[in-house]
N, C-alpha and C positions, 0 to 999 in steps of 0.2 A: 245237321245234327240233332239239330233240338228237337224235331220231330221223332227221334227215334227213344228221347227220353220222356217227352209224350204218350207214347206207344208202353213202353217200360211201364208208365202207373196206372195204364188206364185201365177200371174194370177194377182197380186195390180199395179197398173200402178204407182205410187209410194209407196215408200218404208220406206218413211218419212212423217213427216210433210211437205208441199209448196203448189204450185198453179202456175199456169201459169202467170198469175196475178201478185204475187211476186217476179217472177223472172225477168218480162219485166218492174217494178217498178225500181227495183236493178239495170236493161242496165239500165232505162232512164239516170241517175245521170253520168254515162261514155260517157266522151266528144268522141263519134261519127265522126271518119275522112276518108273521101276517102283514105287514105293511105293504103296499106296493113299493118296488124297487126296480132300477135300471141298470143294465148288465150294458157292458163292451167286449164286445168279442173279436180280439185285433187279432189278424191273421190267419181266419177262421177255415181258411181251405175248403173242402168239399161240406162241412158242418157237421159231421159225425157227433163230437163233441158239444156243438151250437146244441141242437134237439134234445142231448142228456141234460146239458142246463135248462134248458124250457120246462122239462118232465121236474125237474127235481125244484124249480121257483117258480112255481102257480103263480105266483103275484106279481112277478117279472114280466117286466119288457126289456126287448133285447133286441140288439142292434151289430150284426155281426161283419165284419168291410174285410176285403178282400180284394186285391190288388187282378183276379183273374174273374174275368166276364163269365166264363162257364162252370166256376165254378158256386157263383152266387147263384147265378141262375138254377142251378140243382141246389142250392141248401135252399132257394124262396120253393121251389117245385115240392122236397122234399118236407117243408114247414105246411105246407098246406097240406101233403097226404097224409101228416098227423094230424091236422088238427090245432097248430097253435102259429096259423100267416096273423095271425091277428093282435099277436106276442112278436113275434122272431121275423125282423125283417133283415135281409142281406142288401150289402151295398157293396159295389164296386169302386172302392176306395181304397186310395194308399194309404200305411201307417203314415208314412211323414207326408199328407196333407191332410190329415184330418179336422173337420170342420167346428168341431164339436164345442160348445160355448165351456170356461173353466167353469167345476165343481159341478159336472153335469150330472156322474155317474158313480153308483154305490159300490160297485162293484167291474175290474177291470180284469178281464181276463186271456191268457193268453197259451196257448199248448203250441211248445215248437216251433215259437215264430220269433220271439221278441229278440232273436238273433239276428232277423234283417235289421232291425235297427239297431244292434248292439247291444247287448245286455243296461249297460251304465247309462247308453242314450237313451233306449227305452225308457228305463223308471225318473229320467230326467223328464224328460220331455212328455210322461206319461201322467205324471203327479198333478200336473195343474189342473187336469180332466177329475178329478178324484174329488167329490164329494170330502166334508173333514174327518168326517169317520170311515172316509171309505180303502177298500180293501184290493189290492192287485194280489193277482194269481196267477203264478207262468210257470214254465218248465223249461228250463232253461240246461245245456247240457254240460257238462261240468267232470272235472279229474274227479275218480274216488279215493285216488292216493298222491302222495305228495311229490310221487318221484317215477312220472309214467317212463316206460320203456318208447327210446331213440323212435323208433318207425311212427307208432300211434303217434308221439310227439309230433314229431314233424307234419304226419298230417294233419293235425287237426290247426296248427299253428299256421300251416300253409290255409285252409280252410276259414277257418275259424279265430285269430288271434286271441279272442278275448274269453275264449276256454280260460278256466282256471278254477281250482279246488274251494272244495264248497265255503271252508271259513273264510276265504278270502272271497267269493260273492255274496255272505252273509255280509262284512265287514262294507264290500259295496252300499248293498244296500240301507246297512243302515246311515252309511256317509251319503247317501242319497234323498233322505229327509221322510223315511221310513224307518217304523218300531216290528224288526223283523219276530215273526208270530213260530212257524215251524216253516219245517221242510220234509219230503222223503224221495227214496231213490224210488225210478220207476224200475219195477222187474225186467228180470231177463225178458221173459215172456212178451212183455212190449215190445222189445224187439225181435224177436225170433217169430212167434208165431203170428201176432198182430201184422208183422209190416216184412221183415227179411226173406218170411217161405213166399209168402203170397209174389212177390218180386221176383225171386228167384223162380218160379214157376214159370211168368210172363219172360222173364232172359233164358229161362230153357226154348222156350216155344221160339224167341228172337232170332236165336243162336240156328236152330234150323231152316226158319223160316231167310234168314240174310246169311245163308252159311258164307257167298261170294260178294257179299255186299261191307267193302271193309270200312266206308263212315260209320253203318249201321253198328260193324263188330267192335270199333272206339268207342261206341257211346255204352254199349252193351259191355266191354270190359271195364268202363269206370266206376260203373254201379258193382262189376263183380267184386273191384277189387276193397271198395267199400266193403260190403258183408263180409269178404274175406278177413279185413282187419276186423271187424266187429267180433267172430266167431273168436279170432287169435287173441283178442284184448279188452274182452267183451266185460273181465274185472278190473277194469283202468278206470271207463268212465261209463257216463249214462248221463241219460236227460234226469234233473232233478226237479219237481216240483218245488217253487219257493212262496213261500203268504207270510204276507205284510201287509201294513194300514201305514194310511198315512199318518206322519209326526210334524201337526203343524201348532 
C-alpha cells in the first residue's frame, strides 16, 4: 500500500498544508539581524519553505533534516538551482537522532513536522540545541474550539492523541522552558488551494488508473476520507504557528 501513498503525493509542491504567505508571516516575528545566524529546519520535507528561509535570512547558514533520502536529494538540488547551496545543506537525519551540540542554533524551524516527535517531546528534546536567546518556530495541529465534534475528535485522537487547544498548547510551551511570544492560525487556503486540491487531482487520476486494484483503492479511500473530514470540520481544527524563545 505504501507505494500508492507515495504515488498520491508525487509531484505535489507541498506534502502538507502551508503557503509562502504563512511561512513569511512566521518569519516576520523573528528579529532579523545582520549578524550570521544558524538555523535548523527539522522535518524539512522537500524543502519548499527551507529555500524561503534562505532567501529571507541571507546571513543564515541552514541545516535541513529529514529521514527521506529522496526529499533531501531534491532539497540539495533545489538549493543549488537557487544559488544557496553554500548556505543550505540538507542531511538525511532522523529528528530522534540529531547529532548536534548543545546551544548550536539561533532558530529551530519546523513546519508541520513536530507532531512526529510529539509536540511536548519536541519542545523538551530540542530545547538543548538552542542558544540562550534562541527561538523555536513550529506549526502544530490544534483544536480551534473547546468541544470539537465527535467524528473529527475521534479521527484526530486516533491519529495524533497530542492534539489540543491553542490555550493548552501555549501552556505546554511555557511549561517546557520557553517564553511564549505569539501564534497565528493557518488560513483555510493553506489546506485547500495549496494541499488538498492538488492531492484530490492525483487521487482522481489514481481512481481511474486503479479501478480494479483493491489495495490501491484502499489507500485512495484513506486519503479521501481525510480530505472529506476537513471540508466538513475545517472550522474546528487547523495548523497553528507557535513562536517561542528559550527561557533559561
